[in-house]
C-alpha positions as CSV (number, residue, x, y, z in Angstrom):
1,X,-79.4,33.4,-10.5
2,X,-76.1,34.0,-8.6
3,X,-74.3,37.3,-9.2
4,X,-70.7,38.4,-8.8
5,X,-70.6,40.2,-5.4
6,X,-67.5,42.3,-6.2
7,X,-63.8,41.7,-6.0
8,X,-62.4,39.0,-3.7
9,X,-58.7,39.6,-3.8
10,X,-55.9,40.3,-6.2
11,X,-52.5,38.5,-6.4
12,X,-49.1,39.9,-7.5
13,X,-45.5,38.9,-7.8
14,X,-42.8,40.1,-5.5
15,X,-39.0,39.5,-5.6
16,X,-38.4,40.1,-1.9
17,X,-41.0,39.1,0.7
18,X,-39.3,41.1,3.5
19,X,-39.3,44.4,1.7
20,X,-42.8,43.7,0.4
21,X,-44.0,43.0,3.9
22,X,-42.5,46.2,5.2
23,X,-44.1,48.4,2.6
24,X,-47.7,47.0,2.9
25,X,-47.7,46.9,6.7
26,X,-45.6,50.0,7.5
27,X,-46.2,52.4,4.6
28,X,-49.8,51.5,3.6
29,X,-50.9,50.5,7.1
30,X,-52.5,47.2,6.1
31,X,-52.7,44.2,8.3
32,X,-50.8,41.1,7.3
33,X,-53.6,38.6,7.9
34,X,-51.8,35.5,6.7
35,X,-48.2,34.4,6.3
36,X,-48.4,31.3,4.2
37,X,-46.8,29.6,1.2
38,X,-47.8,29.1,-2.4
39,X,-49.8,25.9,-2.1
40,X,-48.6,24.7,-5.6
41,X,-45.0,25.5,-4.8
42,X,-44.4,25.7,-1.0
43,X,-40.8,26.9,-1.4
44,X,-42.2,30.5,-1.8
45,X,-44.0,32.8,0.5
46,X,-47.6,33.8,-0.1
47,X,-48.5,36.9,1.9
48,X,-52.0,38.2,2.4
49,X,-52.8,41.8,3.5
50,X,-56.1,43.5,4.1
51,X,-58.4,44.7,6.8
52,X,-58.9,43.3,10.3
53,X,-59.6,39.8,9.1
54,X,-58.6,40.0,5.4
55,X,-62.3,40.3,4.4
56,X,-63.3,39.5,0.8
57,X,-62.7,42.6,-1.3
58,X,-59.8,43.9,0.8
59,X,-57.1,41.3,0.0
60,X,-53.8,42.1,-1.6
61,X,-51.7,38.9,-1.9
62,X,-48.1,38.4,-3.1
63,X,-46.2,35.4,-4.2
64,X,-42.4,35.8,-3.5
65,X,-40.3,34.6,-6.5
66,X,-36.6,35.6,-5.6
67,X,-35.3,34.9,-9.1
68,X,-37.9,36.9,-10.9
69,X,-36.8,39.6,-13.4
70,X,-38.4,43.0,-14.1
71,X,-41.8,43.4,-15.7
72,X,-41.9,44.4,-19.4
73,X,-45.1,46.3,-19.6
74,X,-47.6,45.7,-22.4
75,X,-51.1,44.7,-23.2
76,X,-53.2,41.7,-22.2
77,X,-52.5,42.3,-18.5
78,X,-54.1,43.5,-15.3
79,X,-52.4,46.9,-15.2
80,X,-53.5,49.0,-12.2
81,X,-55.1,48.4,-8.8
82,X,-57.6,51.0,-7.4
83,X,-57.8,51.1,-3.6
84,X,-60.6,53.0,-1.9
85,X,-60.0,55.7,0.7
86,X,-62.8,57.5,2.6
87,X,-62.5,61.1,1.3
88,X,-60.6,63.7,-0.7
89,X,-59.0,64.7,2.5
90,X,-57.7,61.2,2.7
91,X,-55.9,61.7,-0.7
92,X,-54.2,64.8,0.7
93,X,-53.1,62.8,3.8
94,X,-51.7,60.1,1.6
95,X,-49.9,62.6,-0.7
96,X,-48.1,64.1,2.3
97,X,-47.4,60.6,3.7
98,X,-45.9,59.5,0.4
99,X,-43.7,62.6,0.2
100,X,-42.4,62.0,3.7
101,X,-41.7,58.3,3.0
102,X,-40.3,58.8,-0.5
103,X,-43.0,56.8,-2.3
104,X,-43.2,57.4,-6.0
105,X,-46.5,59.2,-6.7
106,X,-48.2,61.8,-8.9
107,X,-50.3,64.9,-8.1
108,X,-54.0,64.3,-7.1
109,X,-55.9,63.9,-10.3
110,X,-59.0,62.0,-11.5
111,X,-59.6,58.4,-12.4
112,X,-62.8,56.6,-13.4
113,X,-64.8,59.7,-12.5
114,X,-63.3,60.1,-9.0
115,X,-60.5,62.1,-7.4
116,X,-57.4,59.9,-7.3
117,X,-53.8,59.6,-6.4
118,X,-51.5,57.4,-8.5
119,X,-48.5,55.8,-6.9
120,X,-46.2,52.8,-7.1
121,X,-44.7,50.3,-4.6
122,X,-40.9,49.8,-4.5
123,X,-41.2,47.1,-7.2
124,X,-43.1,49.2,-9.7
125,X,-46.6,47.8,-9.0
126,X,-49.0,50.5,-10.2
127,X,-51.8,51.5,-7.8
128,X,-54.3,54.3,-7.4
129,X,-55.9,55.6,-4.2
130,X,-59.5,56.5,-5.2
131,X,-61.9,58.7,-3.3
132,X,-64.9,56.5,-2.2
133,X,-66.8,59.7,-1.4
134,X,-68.4,58.2,1.7
135,X,-70.3,55.7,-0.4
136,X,-71.4,52.3,0.8
137,X,-68.9,49.5,1.1
138,X,-69.5,45.8,2.2
139,X,-70.8,45.9,5.8
140,X,-68.4,43.2,6.9
141,X,-65.2,45.2,6.0
142,X,-63.6,45.8,9.4
143,X,-61.2,48.5,10.4
144,X,-57.9,47.4,11.9
145,X,-57.4,49.7,14.9
146,X,-53.7,48.9,15.3
147,X,-52.8,50.3,11.9
148,X,-50.3,53.2,11.9
149,X,-52.6,55.1,9.6
150,X,-55.4,57.1,11.2
151,X,-58.8,55.4,11.0
152,X,-60.3,58.2,9.0
153,X,-57.8,57.8,6.2
154,X,-57.2,54.0,6.1
155,X,-57.4,52.1,2.9
156,X,-60.9,50.6,2.9
157,X,-60.5,47.8,0.3
158,X,-60.3,47.2,-3.5
159,X,-61.9,49.6,-5.9
160,X,-61.4,50.0,-9.7
161,X,-59.2,47.3,-11.3
162,X,-57.8,48.2,-14.6
163,X,-57.3,45.6,-17.3
164,X,-55.6,46.4,-20.6
165,X,-56.3,44.0,-23.6
166,X,-55.9,43.8,-27.3
167,X,-59.6,43.0,-27.8
168,X,-61.8,45.0,-25.3
169,X,-65.0,43.7,-26.9
170,X,-64.2,40.1,-26.0
171,X,-63.5,40.9,-22.4
172,X,-66.6,43.1,-22.2
173,X,-68.7,40.3,-23.4
174,X,-67.2,37.9,-20.9
175,X,-67.9,40.3,-18.0
176,X,-71.4,41.2,-19.1
177,X,-72.8,38.0,-20.7
178,X,-71.1,35.5,-18.4
179,X,-70.9,37.5,-15.1
180,X,-73.7,40.1,-15.4
181,X,-71.5,43.2,-15.1
182,X,-73.2,46.4,-16.1
183,X,-71.5,48.9,-18.5
184,X,-71.4,52.2,-16.6
185,X,-69.6,54.3,-19.2
186,X,-68.1,53.8,-22.6
187,X,-65.6,56.0,-24.5
188,X,-63.3,55.3,-27.5
189,X,-60.5,54.6,-25.0
190,X,-62.1,52.6,-22.3
191,X,-65.1,50.8,-20.8
192,X,-66.1,51.1,-17.2
193,X,-68.1,48.2,-15.8
194,X,-69.5,47.3,-12.4
195,X,-70.6,44.0,-10.9
196,X,-73.1,45.8,-8.6
197,X,-74.5,49.0,-10.1
198,X,-73.3,52.1,-8.4
199,X,-70.6,50.3,-6.3
200,X,-66.9,51.0,-6.9
201,X,-65.9,47.9,-4.9
202,X,-66.8,45.7,-7.9
203,X,-65.5,48.0,-10.7
204,X,-63.4,47.0,-13.7
205,X,-62.0,49.5,-16.2
206,X,-61.2,47.9,-19.5
207,X,-58.7,49.6,-21.9
208,X,-57.8,48.5,-25.4
209,X,-54.2,48.6,-26.5
210,X,-52.5,46.8,-29.4
211,X,-48.8,45.7,-29.2
212,X,-46.7,43.2,-27.4
213,X,-48.3,41.4,-24.4
214,X,-46.9,42.2,-21.0
215,X,-44.0,39.9,-19.8
216,X,-44.7,39.5,-16.0
217,X,-42.0,40.1,-13.4
218,X,-41.6,41.8,-10.0
219,X,-44.5,44.2,-9.5
220,X,-46.8,42.6,-12.0
221,X,-50.3,41.4,-11.3
222,X,-50.9,37.6,-11.6
223,X,-54.7,37.4,-11.4
224,X,-57.9,39.0,-10.1
225,X,-60.3,37.0,-8.0
226,X,-64.1,37.7,-8.0
227,X,-66.5,36.9,-5.1
228,X,-68.9,34.0,-5.0
229,X,-71.0,33.7,-1.8
230,X,-70.5,29.9,-1.2
231,X,-69.8,26.5,-2.6
232,X,-73.1,26.2,-4.3
233,X,-72.5,29.5,-6.2
234,X,-69.0,28.5,-7.1
235,X,-70.2,25.2,-8.6
236,X,-72.7,27.3,-10.7
237,X,-69.9,29.5,-12.0
238,X,-67.8,26.5,-12.8
239,X,-70.5,25.2,-15.1
240,X,-71.1,28.7,-16.6
241,X,-67.4,29.1,-17.4
242,X,-67.3,25.7,-19.1
243,X,-70.5,26.4,-21.1
244,X,-68.9,29.7,-22.3
245,X,-66.1,27.6,-23.8
246,X,-63.4,28.4,-21.4
247,X,-61.3,25.8,-19.7
248,X,-61.9,25.8,-15.9
249,X,-59.4,24.5,-13.4
250,X,-62.3,22.9,-11.6
251,X,-63.0,23.7,-8.0
252,X,-59.8,23.9,-5.9
253,X,-59.9,23.8,-2.1
254,X,-57.5,26.5,-0.8
255,X,-58.5,25.9,2.8
256,X,-59.3,29.6,3.5
257,X,-61.7,29.6,0.5
258,X,-62.6,27.4,-2.5
259,X,-62.0,28.7,-6.0
260,X,-61.7,28.0,-9.7
261,X,-59.4,29.6,-12.3
262,X,-59.8,30.3,-16.0
263,X,-58.3,32.5,-18.7
264,X,-60.6,34.6,-20.9
265,X,-59.9,35.2,-24.6
266,X,-57.2,37.8,-24.2
267,X,-55.4,35.5,-21.7
268,X,-56.4,37.4,-18.5
269,X,-56.4,35.0,-15.6
270,X,-59.5,35.2,-13.4
271,X,-60.2,33.4,-10.2
272,X,-63.6,33.0,-8.6
273,X,-63.4,32.5,-4.8
274,X,-65.9,31.8,-2.0
275,X,-66.3,34.2,0.9
276,X,-65.6,31.5,3.5
277,X,-64.4,30.0,5.6
278,X,-61.9,32.9,5.8
279,X,-58.6,33.5,7.5
280,X,-59.8,32.9,11.0
281,X,-60.4,29.2,10.3
282,X,-56.9,28.4,11.8
283,X,-56.1,31.4,13.9
284,X,-57.8,33.8,16.3
285,X,-58.4,37.4,15.1
286,X,-55.8,38.8,17.5
287,X,-53.1,36.5,16.2
288,X,-53.7,36.7,12.5
289,X,-50.6,36.8,10.3
290,X,-48.1,36.2,13.1
291,X,-47.1,32.5,12.6
292,X,-46.5,30.6,9.3
293,X,-49.8,29.1,8.4
294,X,-50.0,26.0,6.4
295,X,-53.1,24.2,5.0
296,X,-53.6,20.7,6.5
297,X,-52.1,18.8,3.5
298,X,-48.8,20.6,4.0
299,X,-48.6,20.5,7.8
300,X,-46.4,17.3,7.9
301,X,-43.8,19.1,5.8
302,X,-43.7,22.2,8.1
303,X,-40.0,21.8,9.1
304,X,-38.9,21.2,5.6
305,X,-40.8,24.3,4.4
306,X,-39.7,26.6,7.2
307,X,-36.1,25.6,6.6
308,X,-36.3,27.0,3.0
309,X,-37.9,30.3,3.9
310,X,-36.1,33.4,5.1
311,X,-37.8,34.4,8.4
312,X,-40.2,37.3,8.5
313,X,-41.1,39.3,11.6
């Protein structure tokens, strides 16, 4: 029976692609592996950041919506993103770096049982650097040697993803009964689950909170994508989602991967995405993220699309 292999990517909303691009490349030292557009609305940028090739599990992606307002925080939302770093020494490196670059951050503390450093990007997106403690990560995650962050302190990939909902029990049942997640720890305030036991790169922290639902805006999280190995496994998950009573989008070809989308009972949007073919399907590794990349079905509209976008370096 197929299992969820961990996180694939996570997608957010940005008001300004240029400032977003600068922060994630220059401040966080990630590689922009794809400069593309929202395939459903090609008037807006879709930027992808990650490791050397944007490996599954390392991807932070952003839709630019210039007219978007601020986020009104609340429940029934994906609320924080954990990013793994190699060691506790890495957390001290990042704390000093954030102080130097005027990035909003807290003192080093703990989160989900690990040393952690909470911080925000310029649009208020809440993130946490988490000590991976030298533990195993997917073998295909690849360091980008041209990062301006030293290799020993670079962000490895996605870790604990926090989801806040009105009904934690419903989300827990979806994760465990549908996807086979394992409950690692349970308290009155939260439930910590893992897709692969003992591995932080597939970890979800569920918190229960009553009150108004979050109203998304700049710096809010749109959806979390989970990993499926290939087309066959994705078709399996499509059937399982439907059998569970959720409405699936059906399988969508995003060119760089295939995926499906559904909302669980609290309204959280999940995507399930295949590992391949990946971002090197239309570019060499050395040139990733440099030119505007369009899927084949949009290629004949390239001039029209480029004319509507503000150029990025």
